[in-house]
N, C-alpha and C positions, 0 to 999 in steps of 0.2 A: 487857039487848038487845031489840029490836021485830022484827017482825016484817020491815016493809019498811028495817029497819037488814042486818037478815041477806043479803035476797038482796040488796042494794044492798053489802055486803064479798064476798058470793057474787059479782055479774057485777061486780066490780073483777078480785077475785082472777083470776075466768080472760080476761079482756081483759086481764092482765097475762100468761097462759100464754098466750093469741095472743101477743101483740105481739112473746112472746120465740121465737119461731115462721118469725115475717116478716125477711125478707133488711134487710140493717144501714139500706137508707136508707126505708124504709121503715115502720123501728122508734124511726125517730130517731137513730141514729148513726153519723154515718158512717167509712166509714177512716180518714181525715183524723186523724179526734180521736182514732181506739183506737189507731194510729197515733205521731201526737203527745202520746197519753196515758203513752206508752208510752217517750220518751226519757227525756237529763236535759237536755233544749232545750226544754219543751212550746212556751211562747212565741213562741220561735225556730221550730219548723216549723211551725205552725200559720201566724207571718206568711209565710209563702215559699209554704207548700202553699195553702194556703188563698182567695189571688185568683187562683191559675193555674188555668183553668177547666177546661185537664189533668186535675190533684187530684179531680172529683166523675164522670167516668168510669172512674176510676182502678177495677182490679180486685184488685191486690195488692201488698203493699209494696214491692214488687221493682219494678213500675212511679212508683209514691211516689218510691224512692229517686233512678233516674232522672228521677222530676221537678227533683227539689229539686236534685241536682244539673245537671239542663241550665237551671236560676236562677242554679243559682248559677254555672254560665258564661257563660251571661250578663250579670255583676253583672261580672264579669272580666273579658268584654272589651269590659265601659267603661269599666274602672277602665284598660284600656292602653288606650285611643282619649285619653281621660283624662292617663295622663303624660305621653305625648306630646305635646296640647295645648300642659300647662301647662310641657314642658320646652325648647317651642318660646321662650314668653312670659316664661321665670325668669329674672330678672335678674338673678343671679349664675353665675358660675363653677361654683360649687360646690351650687348649686340644682338646675344645667342637668345636672350629672353625678345628683348621689344622686337625681331622677327617670328618668334614664337606668338606673340603677343599681334602679330601678321596676318601669322597662318592660318590663327583661328577667326579671324576677321572675315580674311576670304575667302574661310571656308564660311561661316555661313553667310557670307552676302552666295559665295553659289546657290545655298538651296537656297534662299534669297531669289534670288535668281527663275533658278528652277523654278519655284509655286511662278511665279509672276509669268512666265510664259505658259503655264496649264493655267492661267484665271487669261489672261488671253484668248488663249485656243480657247475657250472656255467661254467668251465674252463678255465676265464678267469683267465689264471695262473699267467700272467708278472704282474695288479692289484689284485691279495690275497695276492703275492711277497711283491709288496711296501705294502697294508698294514699290513702281518702278519711283517716286521720288526717295524713297529715302535711299534708293540702292547703291547712288553714286557717294554717299556718308559714307564706307568701308573702305574704300584707298586711300582717302581723303582723310580718314581715321590713323591711315597705317601710316600715311609720310609725316602725320600731324606727331604723330606717337615720336618717329624718328628725328624731325626737326628739334623736339622740344627738348630733345636730348642732346640736341649738337649732335652725334650722330652723319657722318657723310653715310647718305642710301642710296645703295648700290640702285631701290627702288624705285626709284623718286619714277624714272622717265617710262616707267609700268605702273607704277600708281595711277598716275596720269591718263595715260593709255586708255584703264579701268574705268576712269571718273569720266576719261571726255565719254567713252562708248556709253557709259549707266547715263551719262544726261544724254545723251541725243538720243538715244532710246527710250527717256522715257518723254521726253517731247511728241515722238511717236505714239506712244501708251496716251499721251493726252489725245491730241485727236483726232481719235477715235472716242472720246466723250465727246469731242466738240461738233466730231460727227454727226452724234446718238441725236443728243440732242437737237441740229439740224432735222433733223428724218422727225423725228417726237412732231416739230415745231412746223417736218414739209416747211424748209427753206433752202432744199435745193433746190 
């Protein structure tokens, strides 16, 4: 190894050490990517958080959980509106009835998502984790109702989007439990 190579290697090592002490954003690793990497659905997590500008300003996993749940709540609100519009245009009584059932499911989902956001904000993580675990059931149930009756679903993509957002949001909420447990055990 030459002297120039040794100096370059030492300089590179020093730069790496300095970078490890910089804040996350300065080191090139965002809280979003660190958080999403720890979830079971990393790509879903990133696809929900990355487009939302509030994610860049988030300073905690709790804030990211609220952002993800808010994105999912907004999609739920859109799905609720969509069931209303499609129900008004449905060609058969069966389709109108099924879309009315989906509308009721999405209305309930909207209420439960709002409650879950409040639980996360209040740091009631056990209750928030339980509540968030059930949220993906609502769009699944809507899609199942339509599928079981062999009704071609104009809601299929909407149901899938809301379901995925609820799953990713729940993953983030569950990280709050793991983090709290690590704090109690002083493992961080």
